[in-house]
N, C-alpha and C positions, 0 to 999 in steps of 0.2 A: 386508371389511377394507380399510382405506385403505392405500395404498402411499405411504410417505413420499417427499417429493421432496428434492432437493439442498439443503443448508444454505448453499451459496455465495451466493445472493442476500441472505440475511439477514446473513451475515458481511461482505459488501461494504458493505451499508448501515450496519452498526454502525461499521465503520472510517470511513466518510464522516462520520457524525454525531460520532464522537469526535475525529477530526482537526479538524473544523470548530470544535468547542467548545474544543479545547486548544491548537492551534498558532496562534501569533500572528505578525503582520508583524515584520520585522526592525527593532529599535529603532536599529541602527547605520546603517541605510539608509532614512531617513524617506520618500524618494521611491519606494521599492519597495513594491508591494502584493503580497498573497498570494491565491492561488486554490487551493481544495481541490475536486477534481472527480472524476467518473468518466471513465475513458478519456481520449482526446485532448482537450485544451482547444480552444476555438474560435479564430478568427483574432486576436482582441484578447487577447494573452497578457501577464499581468503578469510582473514579474521573478522571483517565487517561485511555483512550481507544485508541488503535491502531487497526483498523479493515481493513483487506484485503478483498475487496469486488468485485464489478462489473468488468467483463471482456467485453470489446467492441472489437470485432474482425472483421478484413477485410481480405479477401483471394483473391489473384491474381495469375495469371499464371506467373511462373518464366521462364520456358523454355519448349519447346515442347519435351515431352517424349512420345513416342508412347503408352506406357502402362498407362500413367497417374499416375505412381508410385512415388517413392521417388525422391524428387527434382523438381517435376512438379509444385508445388505450393509454394507461399510465404504466410506466415501469418504475419500480423501486428496487434497488439492489444495493448490496454491500460488496465492496471490493476489499479483500483482506490483504493487508500489507504486513509482512513478517520481517522483523529486524532481528538478526542473530549476530551477537558479538562474542568473540572468543579472545581471551587474554590468558597467556600462560601464568602459572602460579595460582595463588589463593586469594586474590584481591577481588572479592565479590562486589565491593562498592565501586571499584573502577569500571568493571564491566557494566554494572547497572547505570552508572553516570553516563557512559558512552551511549548506551541504548536509549536513555532518557533524552539525551541531546539529539540523537537521530530521530526519535519520535517527534520531538518539537519541530525539527526541520521538515519532516514529512507533513505534519499538521500545518505548518506555515505555507507550504506549497498549495494545499487545498484552500486555506483561508485567504491566500493571496489572489486566487481566482476561483470562487465557488462554482463557476460554470465549467471548470476544467477545460478551458480553451473553447468554450461554446459547445462542448459535447453533451452537456446536461443543463437543465434549468437550475438545479441546485445540488451542491455536494457539501458534505460536512463531515469532519471527524466525529465518529459516534461513540465508540468504546474501545478501550485497550486493556490488555492484560499482560503483565510482565512477570517472568519467572526466571530464577537463577538456578543453575545446576552445574554439576561437575561434568567435564568432558568425559566421553566414554573411556578414554585411556587414563583418566585422572592426571592429565598434564596441565590442566588449567580450568578456568571457569567460562561458562556461557551465560549470557543474559539474552533471553528471547522475549520479544514483545510482539504481540499480534494486535493490530489495529484494524478496526472495521471503518471504512469510509462509506457513508450512506449517500446514494445518488438517486435523483429523481428526474425523470424525463417523460414528456408526453409524446407518444408515438402513434 
């Protein structure tokens, strides 16, 4: 009997593919480009970044199955999606508005298919935190949003 593995890799890949297909560059900032990626982006970072990162996983017993095989365990995990927006100058509201728009688009992907393409039984946006800050070189503003997407699957 095959032991099922975690659904987290498939869930992350689904999110990457859907974000890449649906999230578009900012029409209000034509010089800004968009990157959708796994984990931390490389050194050449565009103004708008949507990063699918950390997975925090909890495993529990679902039902007693003598073999410990399929259906024995539940996995619950969060996938952290980080949105990082940069705009030159001192317009904190503009950076926040763009980050809020991207947050809504990320949530819409999850709400549009709460199974994440069949990778999980249920997924939902759980909690987010938004912060604004100056760029390290004080050339503009960043708005950074961290969103946790909670996923549930029986394995």
